[in-house]
LUMKOL-407453 format. One line per 3 residues: number of its first residue (from 0); their letters; for each residue x, y, z of N, C-alpha, C, O. Coordinates in Angstrom, 2 decimals. Example, Ala and Ser with C-alpha at 12.3 -4.5 7.8 and 13.67 -1.06 7.14 Angstrom:
BEGIN
0	AS	13.19:-5.69:7.80:12.30:-4.50:7.80:13.20:-3.30:7.80:14.24:-3.32:8.46 | 12.85:-2.25:7.08:13.67:-1.06:7.14:12.90:0.03:7.87:13.41:1.14:8.04;
***
This chain:
BEGIN
0	MPP	-14.80:-34.69:2.89:-14.86:-33.73:2.16:-13.64:-32.58:2.12:-13.14:-31.96:3.06 | -13.43:-32.54:1.05:-12.28:-31.48:0.81:-12.40:-30.37:1.64:-13.44:-30.17:2.26 | -11.08:-29.36:1.74:-10.98:-28.63:2.75:-11.49:-27.20:1.82:-11.01:-27.02:0.70;
3	ATT	-12.42:-26.31:2.39:-12.72:-25.06:1.69:-11.55:-24.01:1.36:-10.57:-23.78:2.08 | -11.81:-23.50:0.28:-10.49:-22.75:-0.36:-10.90:-21.87:-1.50:-11.34:-22.15:-2.61 | -10.62:-20.67:-0.90:-10.59:-19.37:-2.28:-9.30:-18.86:-2.72:-9.18:-18.14:-3.71;
6	GDK	-8.65:-19.11:-2.23:-6.85:-19.19:-2.79:-6.23:-20.06:-2.98:-6.71:-21.19:-2.96 | -5.22:-19.85:-3.19:-4.46:-20.60:-4.19:-4.00:-22.32:-3.25:-3.46:-23.31:-3.75 | -4.48:-22.12:-1.78:-3.45:-23.61:-0.84:-4.95:-23.57:-0.43:-5.72:-22.63:-0.62;
9	PYT	-5.24:-24.76:0.17:-6.31:-24.94:1.14:-6.29:-24.42:2.57:-5.29:-24.40:3.29 | -7.37:-24.06:2.85:-7.60:-23.54:3.99:-7.65:-22.21:3.79:-8.55:-21.57:4.34 | -6.97:-21.76:3.21:-6.22:-20.21:2.54:-8.08:-19.52:2.21:-9.05:-20.10:1.70;
12	AHE	-7.93:-18.06:2.78:-9.37:-17.40:1.73:-8.31:-15.76:1.47:-7.34:-15.28:2.06 | -8.93:-15.46:0.58:-8.11:-14.30:0.17:-9.72:-12.75:-0.31:-9.92:-12.70:-1.52 | -10.33:-12.06:0.27:-10.58:-11.30:0.21:-10.84:-9.68:0.69:-10.91:-9.30:1.86;
15	AGF	-10.96:-8.91:-0.41:-11.06:-7.32:0.24:-9.78:-7.30:0.25:-9.93:-6.43:1.12 | -8.43:-7.42:0.13:-6.90:-7.42:0.13:-6.57:-7.73:1.76:-5.76:-7.03:2.37 | -7.11:-8.55:2.23:-6.65:-9.81:3.32:-6.53:-11.22:3.20:-7.35:-11.82:2.51;
18	SIH	-5.90:-11.64:3.60:-5.63:-13.36:3.59:-5.75:-13.98:5.20:-5.44:-13.60:6.32 | -6.40:-15.19:4.60:-6.11:-15.95:6.09:-5.66:-17.66:5.65:-5.96:-18.37:4.70 | -4.85:-17.85:6.82:-4.60:-19.00:6.46:-5.13:-19.89:7.80:-4.85:-19.49:8.93;
21	AGT	-5.91:-21.11:7.62:-6.69:-21.59:8.89:-6.04:-23.16:8.93:-6.58:-24.03:9.60 | -5.01:-23.36:8.26:-4.08:-24.71:8.13:-3.46:-25.15:9.30:-2.77:-26.17:9.28 | -3.65:-24.35:10.53:-2.25:-24.47:11.59:-3.23:-25.29:12.70:-4.19:-24.84:13.33;
24	VCQ	-2.70:-26.49:12.71:-3.17:-27.34:14.34:-2.69:-27.36:14.97:-1.53:-27.04:14.69 | -2.92:-27.68:16.23:-2.30:-27.84:17.69:-2.95:-28.74:18.39:-4.16:-28.59:18.54 | -2.24:-29.90:18.97:-2.76:-30.58:19.76:-2.96:-30.37:20.93:-2.54:-29.26:21.24;
27	QHE	-3.35:-30.84:21.64:-3.59:-30.56:23.36:-2.73:-30.85:24.08:-3.14:-30.77:25.24 | -1.73:-31.14:24.02:-0.68:-31.39:24.82:0.81:-30.58:24.05:1.99:-30.45:24.37 | 0.02:-30.20:22.98:1.56:-29.05:22.25:1.70:-27.66:22.74:1.77:-26.74:21.93;
30	REK	1.77:-27.36:24.46:1.50:-26.36:24.29:2.54:-25.14:24.20:2.15:-23.98:24.32 | 3.81:-25.47:23.98:4.47:-24.80:23.24:3.86:-23.91:21.90:3.84:-22.69:21.72 | 3.24:-25.35:20.81:3.09:-24.48:19.59:2.13:-23.73:20.13:2.51:-22.56:20.13;
33	LER	1.07:-23.84:20.58:-0.33:-23.40:21.05:-0.03:-22.10:21.51:-0.99:-21.34:21.38 | 1.11:-21.52:22.08:1.63:-20.18:22.77:2.19:-19.50:21.92:2.18:-18.27:21.94 | 2.96:-20.42:20.74:3.45:-19.43:19.29:2.48:-19.22:18.82:2.46:-18.05:18.44;
36	LCR	1.38:-19.85:18.57:-0.10:-19.69:17.68:-0.48:-18.53:18.07:-0.44:-17.55:17.33 | -0.93:-18.50:19.36:-1.71:-17.41:20.52:-1.44:-16.37:20.03:-2.07:-15.69:19.23 | -0.01:-16.15:20.74:0.92:-14.98:20.36:0.85:-14.24:19.09:0.60:-13.06:18.84;
39	YIA	1.17:-15.41:18.24:1.12:-14.66:16.37:-0.30:-14.19:16.02:-0.34:-13.29:15.18 | -1.91:-14.81:16.72:-3.03:-13.95:16.23:-3.39:-13.15:17.17:-4.52:-12.69:16.98 | -2.70:-12.70:18.42:-2.86:-11.85:19.21:-2.09:-10.74:18.62:-2.61:-9.67:18.93;
42	RPP	-1.20:-10.63:17.99:-0.08:-9.33:17.30:-1.22:-8.63:17.33:-2.35:-9.10:17.40 | -0.81:-7.07:17.24:-1.49:-5.94:16.38:-1.35:-5.63:15.20:-0.24:-5.20:14.90 | -2.30:-5.72:14.22:-2.63:-5.43:12.88:-1.24:-4.29:12.56:-0.49:-4.33:11.58;
45	VAN	-1.22:-3.35:13.67:0.10:-2.30:12.97:0.62:-2.20:13.86:0.19:-2.37:15.00 | 2.17:-1.77:13.37:3.48:-1.66:14.56:3.42:-0.50:14.75:3.70:0.27:13.82 | 3.04:0.04:16.10:2.67:0.96:16.44:4.51:2.45:16.25:4.63:3.66:16.06;
48	QRL	5.66:0.99:16.51:6.48:1.83:15.99:6.79:2.60:14.65:7.66:3.44:14.45 | 5.99:2.17:13.92:6.30:2.51:12.35:5.49:3.98:12.27:5.79:4.87:11.48 | 4.68:4.03:13.03:3.65:4.95:12.70:4.02:6.63:13.17:4.54:6.95:14.24;
51	SIN	3.63:7.51:12.16:4.44:8.84:12.55:3.13:9.68:12.11:2.23:9.15:11.47 | 3.10:11.10:12.54:2.32:11.82:11.76:3.11:12.87:11.11:4.17:12.99:11.71 | 3.05:13.33:10.55:3.75:14.55:9.53:3.27:15.70:9.92:2.27:15.75:10.64;
54	DHG	4.21:17.29:9.31:3.67:18.33:9.81:1.88:18.95:9.12:1.32:20.01:9.38 | 1.51:18.10:8.45:0.36:18.42:7.62:-0.93:17.76:8.38:-2.12:18.04:8.29 | -0.07:16.52:9.35:-1.33:16.06:10.25:-1.45:14.79:9.20:-2.67:14.71:9.10;
57	QVI	-1.06:14.02:8.57:-1.05:13.12:7.89:-0.28:11.86:8.49:0.92:11.92:8.74 | -1.03:10.71:8.70:-0.63:9.63:9.35:0.99:9.05:8.47:0.51:8.40:7.54 | 1.92:9.00:8.37:2.75:8.11:8.05:3.12:6.64:8.47:3.77:6.43:9.50;
60	YKL	2.82:5.92:7.88:3.46:4.12:8.36:4.89:4.29:6.99:5.02:4.67:5.83 | 5.62:3.79:7.99:7.03:3.30:7.13:7.03:1.71:7.42:7.08:1.14:8.51 | 6.94:1.03:5.87:7.12:-0.16:5.56:8.08:-0.86:6.15:8.81:-0.30:6.97;
63	NHA	8.27:-2.38:5.78:9.49:-2.99:6.20:10.31:-3.27:4.73:11.52:-3.10:4.59 | 9.45:-3.69:3.77:10.27:-3.35:2.74:9.50:-3.11:1.49:8.29:-3.33:1.46 | 10.17:-2.66:0.46:9.64:-1.88:-1.15:8.36:-2.50:-1.39:8.27:-3.68:-1.03;
66	LRD	7.61:-2.09:-1.79:6.20:-2.86:-2.34:6.53:-3.67:-3.91:7.39:-3.40:-4.75 | 5.74:-4.45:-3.92:5.93:-5.65:-5.48:6.52:-4.68:-6.73:7.48:-4.95:-7.45 | 5.77:-3.56:-6.77:5.72:-2.42:-7.85:6.91:-1.82:-7.48:7.06:-0.94:-8.33;
69	GTP	8.04:-1.77:-6.55:8.76:-1.20:-6.50:8.91:0.30:-5.53:9.93:0.98:-5.40 | 7.55:0.53:-4.93:6.98:2.06:-4.10:8.42:1.83:-3.31:9.04:0.79:-3.55 | 8.88:2.64:-2.52:10.08:2.51:-1.49:9.53:2.55:-0.72:8.37:2.96:-0.80;
72	MS	10.19:2.03:0.70:9.66:2.05:2.07:9.77:2.99:2.64:9.84:2.61:3.81 | 9.87:4.51:2.63:9.55:5.57:3.11:9.15:7.09:2.25:8.84:8.10:2.89;
***
């Protein structure tokens, strides 16, 4: 059976602005690869050091890179 896909590549899906890639595999004996994978999926979705609150009580998130449409990082 071919892999399920709703994105551009096998084992990927895109929904409501989110994407997921489920094509990473590791064998039982590949402990370092398993650790890297676990660390990656356990990362928080938002980096706390990029969050701040302005004088109006609004939450500000500083981007790492400009958006594709040219919107600046801050």
